[in-house]
C-alpha positions as CSV (number, residue, x, y, z in Angstrom):
1,X,26.1,-22.5,-8.7
2,X,29.1,-21.1,-6.8
3,X,30.9,-22.6,-3.8
4,X,30.4,-19.5,-1.7
5,X,28.5,-20.1,1.6
6,X,25.2,-18.1,1.7
7,X,24.8,-15.3,4.2
8,X,21.3,-16.4,5.2
9,X,19.9,-19.7,6.4
10,X,16.3,-19.9,5.3
11,X,15.8,-23.1,7.1
12,X,15.8,-21.0,10.3
13,X,13.4,-18.4,9.0
14,X,10.4,-18.0,11.3
15,X,8.1,-15.1,12.0
16,X,6.7,-16.0,15.4
17,X,6.8,-12.3,16.5
18,X,4.6,-11.2,13.6
19,X,0.9,-10.6,14.3
20,X,-1.5,-10.7,11.3
21,X,-4.1,-9.1,13.6
22,X,-6.7,-11.9,13.0
23,X,-6.8,-15.7,13.3
24,X,-5.7,-17.8,10.3
25,X,-9.3,-18.9,9.3
26,X,-10.4,-15.3,9.2
27,X,-7.4,-14.4,7.0
28,X,-8.3,-17.3,4.7
29,X,-11.9,-16.3,4.6
30,X,-10.9,-12.7,3.5
31,X,-8.6,-14.0,0.8
32,X,-11.4,-16.2,-0.5
33,X,-13.9,-13.3,-0.5
34,X,-11.4,-11.0,-2.2
35,X,-10.4,-13.6,-4.8
36,X,-14.1,-14.3,-5.8
37,X,-16.1,-11.1,-5.0
38,X,-13.8,-8.3,-6.0
39,X,-13.2,-9.5,-9.6
40,X,-16.9,-10.3,-10.1
41,X,-18.1,-6.8,-9.2
42,X,-18.7,-4.3,-12.0
43,X,-16.3,-1.3,-12.1
44,X,-18.9,1.1,-10.8
45,X,-19.9,-1.0,-7.8
46,X,-17.4,0.7,-5.5
47,X,-19.9,0.7,-2.6
48,X,-19.8,-3.1,-2.6
49,X,-16.0,-3.4,-2.5
50,X,-15.9,-0.7,0.2
51,X,-18.6,-2.6,2.2
52,X,-16.6,-5.9,1.9
53,X,-13.5,-4.1,3.1
54,X,-15.3,-2.5,6.0
55,X,-16.8,-5.9,7.0
56,X,-13.3,-7.2,7.3
57,X,-12.1,-4.3,9.4
58,X,-10.8,-1.6,7.0
59,X,-11.6,2.0,7.8
60,X,-13.0,3.4,4.5
61,X,-14.3,6.9,4.1
62,X,-17.2,8.2,2.1
63,X,-17.0,8.5,-1.7
64,X,-14.0,6.1,-2.0
65,X,-13.4,4.5,-5.4
66,X,-11.7,1.1,-5.4
67,X,-11.2,-0.8,-8.6
68,X,-12.1,-4.5,-8.7
69,X,-8.5,-5.7,-9.3
70,X,-7.0,-3.9,-6.2
71,X,-5.6,-6.3,-3.6
72,X,-5.5,-6.0,0.2
73,X,-3.4,-8.5,2.2
74,X,-5.0,-7.6,5.6
75,X,-7.8,-5.0,5.3
76,X,-8.0,-4.5,9.0
77,X,-4.7,-2.7,8.8
78,X,-5.9,-0.3,6.1
79,X,-7.4,3.2,6.4
80,X,-8.6,5.2,3.4
81,X,-9.9,8.7,3.7
82,X,-12.9,10.3,2.1
83,X,-13.0,10.6,-1.7
84,X,-9.8,8.8,-2.4
85,X,-9.3,6.6,-5.4
86,X,-7.5,3.2,-5.6
87,X,-6.6,2.1,-9.1
88,X,-6.5,-1.3,-10.9
89,X,-3.9,-3.8,-9.8
90,X,-2.8,-1.7,-6.8
91,X,-1.4,-3.9,-4.0
92,X,-1.8,-3.0,-0.4
93,X,0.8,-5.4,1.2
94,X,-0.5,-4.5,4.6
95,X,1.6,-6.5,7.0
96,X,1.6,-3.2,9.0
97,X,-0.7,-0.1,8.9
98,X,-1.4,1.7,5.6
99,X,-3.0,5.1,6.0
100,X,-4.3,6.9,3.0
101,X,-5.6,10.5,3.5
102,X,-8.6,12.2,1.9
103,X,-8.7,13.1,-1.8
104,X,-5.7,10.9,-2.6
105,X,-5.1,8.9,-5.8
106,X,-3.1,5.7,-5.8
107,X,-2.8,4.8,-9.5
108,X,-2.8,1.5,-11.2
109,X,-0.1,-1.1,-10.6
110,X,1.3,0.7,-7.6
111,X,2.7,-1.5,-4.8
112,X,2.5,-0.3,-1.2
113,X,4.8,-2.6,0.8
114,X,4.9,-2.6,4.6
115,X,7.2,-5.6,5.0
116,X,10.7,-6.5,4.2
117,X,13.6,-8.5,5.8
118,X,16.6,-7.7,7.9
119,X,19.6,-7.8,5.6
120,X,22.0,-8.3,8.5
121,X,20.1,-11.2,10.2
122,X,21.2,-14.7,9.1
123,X,17.7,-15.9,9.6
124,X,16.3,-13.3,7.2
125,X,13.9,-12.0,9.9
126,X,10.7,-10.1,8.9
127,X,10.6,-6.3,9.5
128,X,7.4,-4.2,9.1
129,X,6.7,-0.5,9.2
130,X,3.6,1.5,8.3
131,X,3.0,3.7,5.2
132,X,1.3,7.1,5.4
133,X,0.1,9.1,2.4
134,X,-1.1,12.6,3.2
135,X,-4.3,14.3,2.1
136,X,-4.4,15.2,-1.6
137,X,-1.3,13.2,-2.6
138,X,-1.1,11.4,-5.9
139,X,0.9,8.2,-6.3
140,X,1.1,7.8,-10.1
141,X,1.1,4.5,-12.0
142,X,3.4,1.6,-11.2
143,X,5.2,3.1,-8.1
144,X,6.8,1.2,-5.3
145,X,6.3,2.6,-1.8
146,X,8.6,1.0,0.8
147,X,8.0,0.2,4.5
148,X,8.0,3.2,6.8
149,X,7.5,5.9,4.1
150,X,5.5,9.0,4.7
151,X,4.3,11.0,1.7
152,X,3.3,14.6,2.6
153,X,0.0,16.2,1.8
154,X,-0.5,17.2,-1.8
155,X,2.7,15.6,-3.0
156,X,2.9,13.9,-6.4
157,X,5.0,10.7,-6.8
158,X,5.8,10.4,-10.5
159,X,5.1,7.3,-12.6
160,X,7.4,4.3,-12.0
161,X,9.1,5.9,-9.0
162,X,10.5,3.9,-6.2
163,X,10.0,5.6,-2.8
164,X,12.4,4.5,-0.1
165,X,12.4,7.7,2.1
166,X,9.8,10.2,3.2
167,X,8.7,12.8,0.6
168,X,7.7,16.3,1.5
169,X,4.3,17.9,1.2
170,X,3.5,19.9,-1.9
171,X,6.3,18.6,-4.0
172,X,6.5,16.7,-7.3
173,X,8.8,13.8,-6.6
174,X,10.3,11.5,-9.2
175,X,12.8,8.7,-9.9
176,X,14.4,5.7,-8.5
177,X,15.2,6.4,-5.8
178,X,12.5,9.0,-5.7
179,X,13.5,12.6,-4.8
180,X,11.6,15.9,-4.6
181,X,12.1,17.8,-7.9
182,X,9.9,21.0,-7.8
183,X,6.8,22.4,-6.0
184,X,3.4,21.3,-7.1
185,X,1.6,24.5,-8.2
186,X,-2.2,24.4,-8.4
187,X,-4.3,26.6,-10.6
188,X,-7.0,28.5,-8.6
189,X,-10.5,27.2,-8.8
190,X,-12.5,28.5,-11.7
């Protein structure tokens, strides 16, 4: 332990301005359903997981694949477009809106984080911002997507990248911090 005074006073932390979007009992019910129902469903029972998410307010398109170990903090703040895939152990920390386009892949162990804290505020106040992932984008395994980030259509975010800024459409983006590296070139349909 040092004798330096901390910059923050966590005793004064409060988040009275934050709106979860549903009452506390509803949130608790969701967390209970997710903790029990999701892990007990077989891998191929995507329709059941999608139905549960829809029942709790998520907007889920047709043909969506969601693995049983994916986690959604507040599903009513999540939109997933048609034919998108959500991998094992993906976390949607949806304190704010998370919008996933059509034909997207969010690979295993990726973390989409819509909340953080104000570094300059001594009360460590909560800050949230939405995340948007454009149609056809692929977020590869074990990526971190920060609050407020927009990933362009058909972009690829390379494995283990940390994305703190918007990424352009049609680019392969890599690294920590993630940066566009080269265009994503697709072979023509055969």
